[in-house]
N, CA, C and O atoms as a CHARMM CRD file, in Angstrom:
* protein
*
  276
    1    1 UNK  N      0.85000  -1.11600   0.40300 PROA 1      0.00000
    2    1 UNK  CA     0.02900   0.02200  -0.19800 PROA 1      0.00000
    3    1 UNK  C      0.37100   0.93000  -0.09400 PROA 1      0.00000
    4    1 UNK  O      0.46200   1.18100   1.10800 PROA 1      0.00000
    5    2 UNK  N      0.82500   2.12900  -0.99100 PROA 2      0.00000
    6    2 UNK  CA     1.11800   3.31100  -0.75700 PROA 2      0.00000
    7    2 UNK  C      0.74500   4.19200  -0.56000 PROA 2      0.00000
    8    2 UNK  O     -0.44700   4.28100  -0.85400 PROA 2      0.00000
    9    3 UNK  N      1.48300   5.64100   0.13100 PROA 3      0.00000
   10    3 UNK  CA     0.47000   6.68900   0.61500 PROA 3      0.00000
   11    3 UNK  C      1.59800   7.84800   0.88100 PROA 3      0.00000
   12    3 UNK  O      2.82200   7.93000   0.77200 PROA 3      0.00000
   13    4 UNK  N      0.51700   8.70000   1.29000 PROA 4      0.00000
   14    4 UNK  CA     1.26400  10.46200   0.94500 PROA 4      0.00000
   15    4 UNK  C      1.42200  10.80500   2.56900 PROA 4      0.00000
   16    4 UNK  O      0.60000  10.52500   3.44100 PROA 4      0.00000
   17    5 UNK  N      2.99200  11.64200   2.78100 PROA 5      0.00000
   18    5 UNK  CA     3.27700  11.33100   4.12800 PROA 5      0.00000
   19    5 UNK  C      3.73600  12.74300   4.70700 PROA 5      0.00000
   20    5 UNK  O      4.89300  12.85700   5.11300 PROA 5      0.00000
   21    6 UNK  N      3.04500  13.58800   4.74400 PROA 6      0.00000
   22    6 UNK  CA     3.68700  15.00500   5.05900 PROA 6      0.00000
   23    6 UNK  C      4.39500  15.07700   6.68900 PROA 6      0.00000
   24    6 UNK  O      4.27000  14.25900   7.60000 PROA 6      0.00000
   25    7 UNK  N      5.07000  16.20400   6.66500 PROA 7      0.00000
   26    7 UNK  CA     5.26700  16.13500   7.68300 PROA 7      0.00000
   27    7 UNK  C      5.69500  17.88900   8.01500 PROA 7      0.00000
   28    7 UNK  O      5.66200  18.76200   7.14700 PROA 7      0.00000
   29    8 UNK  N      6.21200  18.18800   9.93700 PROA 8      0.00000
   30    8 UNK  CA     7.13000  19.60700   9.03400 PROA 8      0.00000
   31    8 UNK  C      8.65700  19.27100   9.44500 PROA 8      0.00000
   32    8 UNK  O      9.01000  18.46700  10.30700 PROA 8      0.00000
   33    9 UNK  N      9.32200  19.92400   8.78200 PROA 9      0.00000
   34    9 UNK  CA    10.44600  19.89100   8.57400 PROA 9      0.00000
   35    9 UNK  C     11.55000  20.56100  10.13400 PROA 9      0.00000
   36    9 UNK  O     11.09400  20.14200  11.19800 PROA 9      0.00000
   37   10 UNK  N     12.09600  20.95100  10.20300 PROA 10     0.00000
   38   10 UNK  CA    12.91000  21.88700  10.98000 PROA 10     0.00000
   39   10 UNK  C     12.95100  23.54000  10.93700 PROA 10     0.00000
   40   10 UNK  O     12.83200  24.46800  11.73800 PROA 10     0.00000
   41   11 UNK  N     13.14600  23.39000   9.79200 PROA 11     0.00000
   42   11 UNK  CA    12.82700  25.23400   9.78900 PROA 11     0.00000
   43   11 UNK  C     11.88800  25.53900   9.28600 PROA 11     0.00000
   44   11 UNK  O     11.93300  26.51800   8.54100 PROA 11     0.00000
   45   12 UNK  N     10.16900  24.56200   9.55300 PROA 12     0.00000
   46   12 UNK  CA     9.18500  25.17100   9.63700 PROA 12     0.00000
   47   12 UNK  C      8.30400  24.98000   8.48800 PROA 12     0.00000
   48   12 UNK  O      7.10700  25.26500   8.46300 PROA 12     0.00000
   49   13 UNK  N      9.15400  24.35700   7.31400 PROA 13     0.00000
   50   13 UNK  CA     8.21600  24.14500   6.16000 PROA 13     0.00000
   51   13 UNK  C      7.53500  22.84800   5.98900 PROA 13     0.00000
   52   13 UNK  O      7.49800  22.21400   7.04300 PROA 13     0.00000
   53   14 UNK  N      7.03900  22.31700   5.08000 PROA 14     0.00000
   54   14 UNK  CA     5.90000  20.66600   5.24300 PROA 14     0.00000
   55   14 UNK  C      6.72100  19.86000   4.53200 PROA 14     0.00000
   56   14 UNK  O      6.63700  20.10300   3.32800 PROA 14     0.00000
   57   15 UNK  N      7.51100  18.96200   4.81300 PROA 15     0.00000
   58   15 UNK  CA     7.85300  17.72200   3.71900 PROA 15     0.00000
   59   15 UNK  C      6.60400  16.88300   3.55300 PROA 15     0.00000
   60   15 UNK  O      5.60500  16.57500   4.20300 PROA 15     0.00000
   61   16 UNK  N      7.31700  16.59300   1.99100 PROA 16     0.00000
   62   16 UNK  CA     6.20200  15.61600   1.68400 PROA 16     0.00000
   63   16 UNK  C      6.74500  14.43200   0.93000 PROA 16     0.00000
   64   16 UNK  O      7.42700  14.64300  -0.07200 PROA 16     0.00000
   65   17 UNK  N      6.45800  13.01900   1.39300 PROA 17     0.00000
   66   17 UNK  CA     7.09900  11.72400   0.67200 PROA 17     0.00000
   67   17 UNK  C      6.19800  11.18300   0.57700 PROA 17     0.00000
   68   17 UNK  O      5.17600  11.64900   1.07800 PROA 17     0.00000
   69   18 UNK  N      6.17800  10.07400  -0.04500 PROA 18     0.00000
   70   18 UNK  CA     6.01200   8.09500  -0.86600 PROA 18     0.00000
   71   18 UNK  C      6.03100   7.63400  -0.38500 PROA 18     0.00000
   72   18 UNK  O      7.14500   7.12000  -0.28600 PROA 18     0.00000
   73   19 UNK  N      5.06300   7.14700   0.51800 PROA 19     0.00000
   74   19 UNK  CA     6.06300   5.56700   1.93700 PROA 19     0.00000
   75   19 UNK  C      4.96600   4.18100   0.60200 PROA 19     0.00000
   76   19 UNK  O      4.06200   4.07700  -0.22700 PROA 19     0.00000
   77   20 UNK  N      5.74700   3.66700   1.16100 PROA 20     0.00000
   78   20 UNK  CA     5.09200   1.89700   0.43700 PROA 20     0.00000
   79   20 UNK  C      4.74900   1.39500   1.82800 PROA 20     0.00000
   80   20 UNK  O      5.58800   1.71700   2.66900 PROA 20     0.00000
   81   21 UNK  N      3.98500   0.86700   2.16200 PROA 21     0.00000
   82   21 UNK  CA     3.82900  -0.13800   3.34800 PROA 21     0.00000
   83   21 UNK  C      4.00800  -1.55900   2.47400 PROA 21     0.00000
   84   21 UNK  O      4.08400  -1.67100   1.25000 PROA 21     0.00000
   85   22 UNK  N      4.04700  -2.50500   3.39500 PROA 22     0.00000
   86   22 UNK  CA     3.85900  -4.21400   3.09100 PROA 22     0.00000
   87   22 UNK  C      3.81200  -4.64200   4.63600 PROA 22     0.00000
   88   22 UNK  O      4.73200  -4.45700   5.43300 PROA 22     0.00000
   89   23 UNK  N      2.70400  -5.18500   4.89100 PROA 23     0.00000
   90   23 UNK  CA     1.74200  -5.34500   6.18900 PROA 23     0.00000
   91   23 UNK  C      1.87400  -4.38600   7.05400 PROA 23     0.00000
   92   23 UNK  O      0.89300  -3.65200   6.93500 PROA 23     0.00000
   93   24 UNK  N      2.90300  -3.83300   8.23900 PROA 24     0.00000
   94   24 UNK  CA     2.59800  -3.24100   9.13100 PROA 24     0.00000
   95   24 UNK  C      4.20100  -2.21500   9.45100 PROA 24     0.00000
   96   24 UNK  O      4.57100  -1.48100  10.36700 PROA 24     0.00000
   97   25 UNK  N      4.85600  -2.72300   8.01600 PROA 25     0.00000
   98   25 UNK  CA     6.46200  -1.89100   8.13600 PROA 25     0.00000
   99   25 UNK  C      6.74900  -1.00100   6.90300 PROA 25     0.00000
  100   25 UNK  O      7.07400  -1.59500   5.87400 PROA 25     0.00000
  101   26 UNK  N      6.68600   0.07000   6.88300 PROA 26     0.00000
  102   26 UNK  CA     6.90200   0.91100   5.50400 PROA 26     0.00000
  103   26 UNK  C      8.48400   0.38000   5.42000 PROA 26     0.00000
  104   26 UNK  O      9.33600   0.38200   6.30900 PROA 26     0.00000
  105   27 UNK  N      8.61600  -0.30100   3.34600 PROA 27     0.00000
  106   27 UNK  CA     9.49300  -0.99100   3.37200 PROA 27     0.00000
  107   27 UNK  C     10.13800   0.18000   2.17400 PROA 27     0.00000
  108   27 UNK  O     11.25000  -0.14600   1.76000 PROA 27     0.00000
  109   28 UNK  N      9.77200   1.01800   1.79500 PROA 28     0.00000
  110   28 UNK  CA    10.22300   2.33200   1.04600 PROA 28     0.00000
  111   28 UNK  C      9.81100   3.87900   1.22500 PROA 28     0.00000
  112   28 UNK  O      8.69200   4.20600   1.61800 PROA 28     0.00000
  113   29 UNK  N     10.50600   4.50800   1.00100 PROA 29     0.00000
  114   29 UNK  CA     9.96500   6.36400   1.13400 PROA 29     0.00000
  115   29 UNK  C     11.04400   6.51800   0.00500 PROA 29     0.00000
  116   29 UNK  O     12.20400   6.16000  -0.19600 PROA 29     0.00000
  117   30 UNK  N      9.74000   7.47100  -0.83600 PROA 30     0.00000
  118   30 UNK  CA    10.97300   8.67600  -1.38800 PROA 30     0.00000
  119   30 UNK  C     10.64500   9.96400  -0.96000 PROA 30     0.00000
  120   30 UNK  O      9.49600  10.31800  -0.69600 PROA 30     0.00000
  121   31 UNK  N     11.96600  10.90200  -0.86300 PROA 31     0.00000
  122   31 UNK  CA    11.00200  12.54700  -0.36200 PROA 31     0.00000
  123   31 UNK  C     10.88900  12.59100  -1.81800 PROA 31     0.00000
  124   31 UNK  O     11.50200  12.17800  -2.80300 PROA 31     0.00000
  125   32 UNK  N      9.81300  13.28700  -1.52600 PROA 32     0.00000
  126   32 UNK  CA     8.80700  14.34200  -3.12000 PROA 32     0.00000
  127   32 UNK  C     10.03500  15.48700  -3.02200 PROA 32     0.00000
  128   32 UNK  O     11.05400  15.59000  -3.70600 PROA 32     0.00000
  129   33 UNK  N      9.57800  16.25000  -1.98400 PROA 33     0.00000
  130   33 UNK  CA    10.43800  17.68700  -1.47300 PROA 33     0.00000
  131   33 UNK  C      9.97700  18.61400  -0.25400 PROA 33     0.00000
  132   33 UNK  O     10.06900  17.97900   0.79600 PROA 33     0.00000
  133   34 UNK  N      9.62000  19.61300  -0.10900 PROA 34     0.00000
  134   34 UNK  CA     9.46600  20.36300   1.04700 PROA 34     0.00000
  135   34 UNK  C      9.06000  21.83800   0.59600 PROA 34     0.00000
  136   34 UNK  O      9.78000  22.30100  -0.28900 PROA 34     0.00000
  137   35 UNK  N      8.31000  22.43000   0.93100 PROA 35     0.00000
  138   35 UNK  CA     7.03400  23.66300   0.71200 PROA 35     0.00000
  139   35 UNK  C      6.69700  24.43900   1.64900 PROA 35     0.00000
  140   35 UNK  O      5.91200  24.20100   2.56700 PROA 35     0.00000
  141   36 UNK  N      7.45800  25.66400   1.37500 PROA 36     0.00000
  142   36 UNK  CA     7.24200  26.28400   2.15800 PROA 36     0.00000
  143   36 UNK  C      5.53500  27.36000   2.19300 PROA 36     0.00000
  144   36 UNK  O      4.97100  28.02100   3.06500 PROA 36     0.00000
  145   37 UNK  N      5.27100  27.06600   0.90100 PROA 37     0.00000
  146   37 UNK  CA     3.91300  28.08200   0.80900 PROA 37     0.00000
  147   37 UNK  C      3.15800  26.91100   0.40800 PROA 37     0.00000
  148   37 UNK  O      3.70200  25.85300   0.08900 PROA 37     0.00000
  149   38 UNK  N      1.18900  27.20700   0.43200 PROA 38     0.00000
  150   38 UNK  CA     0.25900  26.31300   0.11500 PROA 38     0.00000
  151   38 UNK  C      0.48000  26.07800  -1.35300 PROA 38     0.00000
  152   38 UNK  O      0.38400  24.92300  -1.76700 PROA 38     0.00000
  153   39 UNK  N      0.85500  27.35500  -2.43400 PROA 39     0.00000
  154   39 UNK  CA     0.30200  26.59900  -3.72200 PROA 39     0.00000
  155   39 UNK  C      2.02200  25.86700  -3.94600 PROA 39     0.00000
  156   39 UNK  O      2.06400  24.85700  -4.65000 PROA 39     0.00000
  157   40 UNK  N      3.29000  26.36200  -3.38400 PROA 40     0.00000
  158   40 UNK  CA     4.05500  24.73200  -3.84700 PROA 40     0.00000
  159   40 UNK  C      3.88700  23.88100  -3.02300 PROA 40     0.00000
  160   40 UNK  O      4.61300  22.89600  -3.15800 PROA 40     0.00000
  161   41 UNK  N      2.99600  23.87200  -1.96100 PROA 41     0.00000
  162   41 UNK  CA     2.54200  22.62200  -1.44900 PROA 41     0.00000
  163   41 UNK  C      1.72200  21.46600  -1.76600 PROA 41     0.00000
  164   41 UNK  O      1.77700  20.28700  -1.41500 PROA 41     0.00000
  165   42 UNK  N      0.84500  22.21200  -2.62400 PROA 42     0.00000
  166   42 UNK  CA    -0.17700  21.85200  -3.62400 PROA 42     0.00000
  167   42 UNK  C      0.91500  21.49400  -4.64300 PROA 42     0.00000
  168   42 UNK  O      1.39200  20.45000  -4.19600 PROA 42     0.00000
  169   43 UNK  N      1.61800  21.83200  -5.87000 PROA 43     0.00000
  170   43 UNK  CA     2.56100  21.41000  -6.36500 PROA 43     0.00000
  171   43 UNK  C      2.53900  19.48700  -6.34400 PROA 43     0.00000
  172   43 UNK  O      2.12700  18.59700  -7.08800 PROA 43     0.00000
  173   44 UNK  N      3.64400  19.63400  -4.28100 PROA 44     0.00000
  174   44 UNK  CA     4.22400  18.12700  -4.80400 PROA 44     0.00000
  175   44 UNK  C      3.27700  17.31200  -4.08700 PROA 44     0.00000
  176   44 UNK  O      3.66800  16.15600  -3.93000 PROA 44     0.00000
  177   45 UNK  N      1.97600  17.62100  -3.53600 PROA 45     0.00000
  178   45 UNK  CA     0.94300  16.78800  -3.05900 PROA 45     0.00000
  179   45 UNK  C      0.48400  16.42800  -5.33100 PROA 45     0.00000
  180   45 UNK  O      0.77400  15.52400  -6.11500 PROA 45     0.00000
  181   46 UNK  N      0.10700  17.05800  -5.38500 PROA 46     0.00000
  182   46 UNK  CA     0.16700  16.50200  -6.70900 PROA 46     0.00000
  183   46 UNK  C      1.24200  15.77400  -7.63100 PROA 46     0.00000
  184   46 UNK  O      0.74500  15.21000  -8.60500 PROA 46     0.00000
  185   47 UNK  N      2.50000  15.69200  -7.51400 PROA 47     0.00000
  186   47 UNK  CA     3.67400  15.11300  -7.34500 PROA 47     0.00000
  187   47 UNK  C      3.96300  13.78700  -7.56300 PROA 47     0.00000
  188   47 UNK  O      4.44900  12.94400  -8.31600 PROA 47     0.00000
  189   48 UNK  N      3.03900  14.20000  -5.80400 PROA 48     0.00000
  190   48 UNK  CA     3.20300  12.35100  -5.09100 PROA 48     0.00000
  191   48 UNK  C      2.45500  11.31400  -5.98800 PROA 48     0.00000
  192   48 UNK  O      2.72500  10.23500  -6.51500 PROA 48     0.00000
  193   49 UNK  N      1.42300  12.12600  -5.91000 PROA 49     0.00000
  194   49 UNK  CA     0.10800  11.54700  -6.30400 PROA 49     0.00000
  195   49 UNK  C     -0.00900  11.09800  -7.69200 PROA 49     0.00000
  196   49 UNK  O     -1.03300  10.57300  -8.13100 PROA 49     0.00000
  197   50 UNK  N      1.03500  11.30800  -8.37100 PROA 50     0.00000
  198   50 UNK  CA     0.99600  11.39800 -10.27000 PROA 50     0.00000
  199   50 UNK  C      2.08000  10.15000  -9.83400 PROA 50     0.00000
  200   50 UNK  O      1.90600   9.16900 -10.55600 PROA 50     0.00000
  201   51 UNK  N      3.35600   9.92900  -8.63100 PROA 51     0.00000
  202   51 UNK  CA     4.04000   8.96500  -8.58300 PROA 51     0.00000
  203   51 UNK  C      3.25300   7.52600  -7.74500 PROA 51     0.00000
  204   51 UNK  O      3.81300   6.44000  -7.59600 PROA 51     0.00000
  205   52 UNK  N      2.32400   7.75100  -7.43600 PROA 52     0.00000
  206   52 UNK  CA     1.44100   6.96000  -6.69900 PROA 52     0.00000
  207   52 UNK  C      0.54700   6.23400  -8.09800 PROA 52     0.00000
  208   52 UNK  O      0.68300   5.06800  -8.46800 PROA 52     0.00000
  209   53 UNK  N     -0.22900   7.10300  -8.62700 PROA 53     0.00000
  210   53 UNK  CA    -0.45300   6.27600 -10.04900 PROA 53     0.00000
  211   53 UNK  C      0.04100   5.90500 -10.53300 PROA 53     0.00000
  212   53 UNK  O      0.06000   4.67400 -10.55700 PROA 53     0.00000
  213   54 UNK  N      0.95000   6.74300 -11.41500 PROA 54     0.00000
  214   54 UNK  CA     2.38500   5.73400 -12.59700 PROA 54     0.00000
  215   54 UNK  C      2.24300   4.15500 -11.76300 PROA 54     0.00000
  216   54 UNK  O      2.60200   3.10600 -12.29700 PROA 54     0.00000
  217   55 UNK  N      1.87200   4.20500 -10.88800 PROA 55     0.00000
  218   55 UNK  CA     2.74600   3.09900 -10.39300 PROA 55     0.00000
  219   55 UNK  C      1.48900   1.90200 -10.03800 PROA 55     0.00000
  220   55 UNK  O      1.76700   0.74800  -9.71100 PROA 55     0.00000
  221   56 UNK  N     -0.04400   2.47200 -10.18400 PROA 56     0.00000
  222   56 UNK  CA    -0.56900   1.16200  -9.91400 PROA 56     0.00000
  223   56 UNK  C     -0.77500   0.53000 -10.97500 PROA 56     0.00000
  224   56 UNK  O      0.04900   0.81400 -11.84500 PROA 56     0.00000
  225   57 UNK  N     -2.02000  -0.68900 -11.46200 PROA 57     0.00000
  226   57 UNK  CA    -1.69300  -2.04700 -12.09900 PROA 57     0.00000
  227   57 UNK  C     -0.20700  -2.47200 -12.58300 PROA 57     0.00000
  228   57 UNK  O     -0.16500  -3.34700 -13.44800 PROA 57     0.00000
  229   58 UNK  N      1.05900  -1.92000 -12.09300 PROA 58     0.00000
  230   58 UNK  CA     1.85900  -2.91800 -12.42800 PROA 58     0.00000
  231   58 UNK  C      2.26500  -4.38200 -10.87500 PROA 58     0.00000
  232   58 UNK  O      1.81200  -4.42000  -9.73100 PROA 58     0.00000
  233   59 UNK  N      2.94700  -5.04300 -11.36200 PROA 59     0.00000
  234   59 UNK  CA     2.58900  -6.48600 -10.23700 PROA 59     0.00000
  235   59 UNK  C      3.82300  -5.86100  -9.38100 PROA 59     0.00000
  236   59 UNK  O      3.88100  -6.39100  -8.27200 PROA 59     0.00000
  237   60 UNK  N      4.70300  -4.99500  -9.57200 PROA 60     0.00000
  238   60 UNK  CA     5.52700  -4.92500  -8.46100 PROA 60     0.00000
  239   60 UNK  C      5.79500  -3.18500  -7.89600 PROA 60     0.00000
  240   60 UNK  O      6.26600  -2.39900  -8.71700 PROA 60     0.00000
  241   61 UNK  N      5.48100  -2.72300  -6.56500 PROA 61     0.00000
  242   61 UNK  CA     5.77100  -1.18900  -6.64900 PROA 61     0.00000
  243   61 UNK  C      7.07200  -1.28900  -6.63400 PROA 61     0.00000
  244   61 UNK  O      7.63500  -2.11300  -5.91400 PROA 61     0.00000
  245   62 UNK  N      7.90600  -0.22300  -7.65800 PROA 62     0.00000
  246   62 UNK  CA     8.77400   0.50400  -7.47800 PROA 62     0.00000
  247   62 UNK  C      9.35200   1.66100  -7.52000 PROA 62     0.00000
  248   62 UNK  O      9.76700   1.91100  -8.65100 PROA 62     0.00000
  249   63 UNK  N      9.52700   2.37100  -6.84900 PROA 63     0.00000
  250   63 UNK  CA    10.11400   3.96000  -6.75100 PROA 63     0.00000
  251   63 UNK  C     11.39400   3.98500  -6.91600 PROA 63     0.00000
  252   63 UNK  O     11.92800   4.76000  -6.12300 PROA 63     0.00000
  253   64 UNK  N     12.11100   3.46000  -7.61500 PROA 64     0.00000
  254   64 UNK  CA    13.60500   3.44600  -7.46800 PROA 64     0.00000
  255   64 UNK  C     13.55200   4.52500  -8.39000 PROA 64     0.00000
  256   64 UNK  O     14.29300   5.47800  -8.14700 PROA 64     0.00000
  257   65 UNK  N     12.75400   4.57800  -9.50000 PROA 65     0.00000
  258   65 UNK  CA    13.53300   5.69800 -10.62000 PROA 65     0.00000
  259   65 UNK  C     12.96600   7.18000 -10.39200 PROA 65     0.00000
  260   65 UNK  O     12.91000   8.11800 -11.18800 PROA 65     0.00000
  261   66 UNK  N     12.47200   7.07200  -8.74400 PROA 66     0.00000
  262   66 UNK  CA    11.89200   8.68500  -8.30700 PROA 66     0.00000
  263   66 UNK  C     13.19000   9.20300  -7.27600 PROA 66     0.00000
  264   66 UNK  O     13.62200  10.26900  -6.83700 PROA 66     0.00000
  265   67 UNK  N     13.41400   8.18600  -7.21500 PROA 67     0.00000
  266   67 UNK  CA    14.36000   8.38600  -5.52800 PROA 67     0.00000
  267   67 UNK  C     15.69000   9.19500  -6.43300 PROA 67     0.00000
  268   67 UNK  O     15.82600   9.18800  -7.65600 PROA 67     0.00000
  269   68 UNK  N     16.55900   9.85000  -5.44300 PROA 68     0.00000
  270   68 UNK  CA    17.40000  10.69200  -6.09200 PROA 68     0.00000
  271   68 UNK  C     18.59800  10.31600  -5.50400 PROA 68     0.00000
  272   68 UNK  O     18.71000  10.06800  -4.30400 PROA 68     0.00000
  273   69 UNK  N     19.80400  10.25000  -6.59300 PROA 69     0.00000
  274   69 UNK  CA    20.96900   9.04000  -6.26900 PROA 69     0.00000
  275   69 UNK  C     22.00600   9.96100  -6.76900 PROA 69     0.00000
  276   69 UNK  O     23.18600   9.61100  -6.78700 PROA 69     0.00000
């Protein structure tokens, strides 16, 4: 199951992550970004939804192409 996680950063911005759970454990986390305004936050949430939607219907949930290396 994939879901979007929002959290407060130490600088006061809002961070956005896409997390994937198997059972009760988070097995993969992809940092989408952080935003300090509502407009930027909406853009990040849209990007996060796109990441989840692009993976629906595939046999294996794979976020490797979105990870920064």
